[in-house]
C-alpha positions in Angstrom: 0.2 -0.5 -0.2 1.3 3.4 -0.4 1.1 6.4 2.1 -0.7 8.7 2.6 -3.8 10.5 3.3 -3.5 14.3 4.3 -0.6 13.5 6.8 2.4 15.4 6.2 4.8 13.3 5.3 8.5 13.5 6.6 12.1 13.1 4.6 11.7 9.4 5.0 8.2 8.8 3.9 8.9 10.8 1.0 12.1 8.3 0.3 10.2 5.4 0.8 7.5 6.6 -1.6 9.7 7.7 -4.2 11.7 3.9 -3.8 8.5 1.9 -4.0 6.8 3.9 -7.0 10.4 3.6 -8.8 9.9 -0.2 -10.5 5.9 0.3 -10.9 7.3 3.5 -13.0 10.2 1.3 -14.9 7.9 -1.2 -15.6 5.5 0.9 -17.2 8.4 2.0 -19.1 9.6 -1.0 -20.5 6.7 -2.8 -20.5 4.7 0.2 -22.7 6.8 3.6 -23.2 10.0 2.0 -24.8 8.0 -0.3 -26.6 5.3 2.2 -28.2 8.3 4.6 -29.0 9.7 2.1 -30.9 7.0 0.5 -33.1 5.4 3.3 -33.7 8.8 4.8 -35.0 9.2 2.1 -36.9 6.1 2.2 -38.8 6.2 5.8 -38.3 9.7 6.2 -41.0 7.8 3.8 -43.6 5.0 5.8 -43.7 7.4 8.2 -44.5 9.7 7.6 -46.2 6.4 6.1 -49.2 5.5 9.6 -48.0 8.4 11.9 -48.9 9.0 10.2 -52.2 5.2 10.8 -53.1 5.7 13.6 -52.0 8.5 14.7 -54.4 6.6 13.0 -57.4 6.0 15.1 -60.6 2.6 13.4 -61.1 -0.6 15.2 -59.1 -2.6 12.9 -58.2 0.5 10.9 -56.2 1.5 13.9 -54.6 -2.0 15.4 -53.5 -3.0 12.9 -51.5 1.0 12.9 -49.4 0.9 16.8 -49.3 -3.0 16.4 -47.8 -1.8 13.5 -45.0 0.8 15.7 -44.0 -0.8 19.0 -43.5 -3.8 17.9 -42.0 -0.9 15.5 -39.0 1.1 18.6 -38.4 -1.8 21.0 -38.1 -3.5 19.3 -35.4 -2.3 18.2 -32.1 -1.1 14.9 -31.1 -3.4 14.7 -28.0 -6.1 15.3 -30.6 -5.5 12.8 -32.9 -5.0 10.4 -29.8 -8.6 10.8 -29.4 -9.8 10.5 -32.7 -8.3 7.4 -32.7 -9.5 5.5 -29.6 -12.6 7.3 -28.6 -13.7 8.4 -32.7 -13.2 5.0 -34.6 -15.9 3.0 -32.8 -18.4 6.0 -33.2 -17.4 4.0 -37.5 -18.1 0.4 -35.8 -14.0 0.4 -35.3 -13.3 -0.7 -31.8 -9.4 -0.8 -31.0 -7.5 -1.8 -27.7 -5.6 1.3 -26.1 -2.1 -0.2 -27.1 -3.0 -0.2 -31.1 -4.7 3.1 -31.4 -1.5 4.4 -29.3 0.4 3.0 -31.9 -1.6 4.0 -35.1 -1.7 8.1 -33.8 2.0 8.0 -33.0 2.8 6.1 -36.1 1.2 8.8 -38.1 2.1 11.4 -36.5 5.8 10.5 -36.9 5.3 9.7 -40.4 3.8 13.5 -41.4 6.9 14.6 -39.4 9.9 12.4 -40.1 8.6 12.4 -43.7 9.4 16.2 -44.5 13.0 15.4 -43.1 13.3 12.6 -45.5 12.4 14.6 -48.2 14.6 17.5 -47.8 17.3 15.2 -47.2 16.5 13.2 -51.0 16.6 17.0 -52.4 19.5 17.9 -50.5 21.3 15.5 -53.2 22.8 17.1 -55.7 20.7 16.5 -58.9 24.5 15.1 -60.8 23.6 11.6 -58.0 20.8 11.6 -60.1 21.9 12.1 -63.5 24.7 9.5 -63.0 22.9 6.6 -62.3 20.4 7.6 -65.3 23.9 7.6 -67.3 25.0 4.1 -66.4 21.5 2.7 -67.3 19.9 2.9 -64.0 16.0 3.4 -63.9 14.2 5.8 -61.5 13.5 3.2 -58.6 17.2 2.0 -58.9 18.6 5.4 -58.8 16.6 5.8 -55.8 17.5 3.1 -53.9 21.3 2.5 -55.0 22.2 6.0 -55.0 20.2 8.4 -53.5 18.6 6.8 -50.5 22.1 5.7 -49.3 23.6 9.6 -49.2 20.4 10.2 -47.7 19.6 8.8 -45.0 23.3 9.9 -43.7 21.7 13.1 -43.9 18.4 12.4 -42.6 19.4 10.6 -39.0 20.7 13.3 -36.5 17.0 14.9 -37.2 15.1 11.3 -37.0 17.4 10.7 -33.6 15.7 14.1 -32.3 12.0 12.5 -33.5 12.4 9.5 -31.5 13.2 11.5 -28.9 10.6 13.7 -28.6 8.0 10.4 -29.2 9.6 8.9 -26.4 8.3 12.4 -25.1 4.8 12.4 -26.4 4.2 8.7 -25.1 3.1 10.2 -21.7 0.0 11.1 -24.1 -1.3 7.7 -24.4 -1.4 7.7 -20.3 -4.9 9.8 -21.6 -6.2 6.5 -23.7 -5.4 4.3 -20.5 -2.3 3.2 -21.6 0.1 2.0 -18.8 2.9 3.3 -19.6 5.3 5.4 -17.4 3.2 8.5 -16.7 0.0 6.6 -16.1 1.6 4.6 -13.5 2.8 8.0 -12.2 -0.7 8.9 -12.1 -2.1 5.6 -10.8 0.0 5.8 -7.8 -0.6 9.7 -7.2 -4.5 9.5 -6.7 -3.9 6.9 -4.0 -1.1 8.9 -2.2 -1.9 13.0 -2.9 1.9 12.8 -3.7 1.2 14.4 -7.6 4.3 16.4 -7.0 6.8 14.6 -5.7 5.3 11.7 -7.9 4.7 13.3 -11.1 8.9 15.0 -10.7 10.3 11.2 -10.5 8.1 11.0 -13.9 10.3 13.3 -15.3 13.7 12.7 -13.9 12.9 9.0 -15.5 12.0 10.4 -18.6 15.3 13.2 -18.4 17.3 9.7 -17.9 15.8 8.0 -21.1 16.3 10.6 -22.9 19.9 11.9 -22.2 21.0 8.2 -22.6 19.4 7.9 -26.3 21.1 11.6 -26.9 24.6 9.8 -25.9 23.9 7.0 -28.3 23.2 9.9 -30.8 26.1 11.8 -30.4 28.2 8.9 -30.7 26.3 7.7 -34.1 26.8 11.7 -35.7 30.5 11.1 -34.5 30.6 8.0 -36.6 28.8 9.2 -39.6 31.0 12.6 -39.7 33.9 10.2 -39.4 33.0 8.3 -42.5 31.4 11.7 -44.7 34.9 13.1 -43.9 36.8 9.9 -46.0 
């Protein structure tokens, strides 16, 4: 049982509460926060790549749906998108559990934002690279896959890494549709102990630790890429 009801707790009790709440929050991060971010990011990148290629198409009928999708997602709050998927779709006869709903909403959101990163990265590759591919007999698809995308990947990794770190923080919104991730655990414990500031600060520290660790990994990857490009 968690402490307290309308009682002033001392430092020792606060420390005890922090320690008692630590594992449930870490468990929420391990079971839901991190997997949710990984799965959503992976699906989102696939959506982003397809969308970016569509937006670069000279054919308007191909380009228009992708442009509308990006505009709609970027122009609406992520929380609203979560609510549309979880609470709105059931009115159309499509009922989803909280976790799949969160994956769909986060994937679509990541797809829209990451598509702009990928599109900009592809556009940054000199046109001479396309011409070189055509010169040796490659068609558009082969040139894109074998020449353009490998170069664009190196350009897009740093901003995409930032997108993933932001996604880790955004998963806290999944608590609003009952996904028992890290922040939802903090809310549940706080509701029984009334120690909102203490527990929300603890949750914030855990998010910071996760993001700080990811930022270190990002720096290592970027340094390696810089060395590779320098060669």
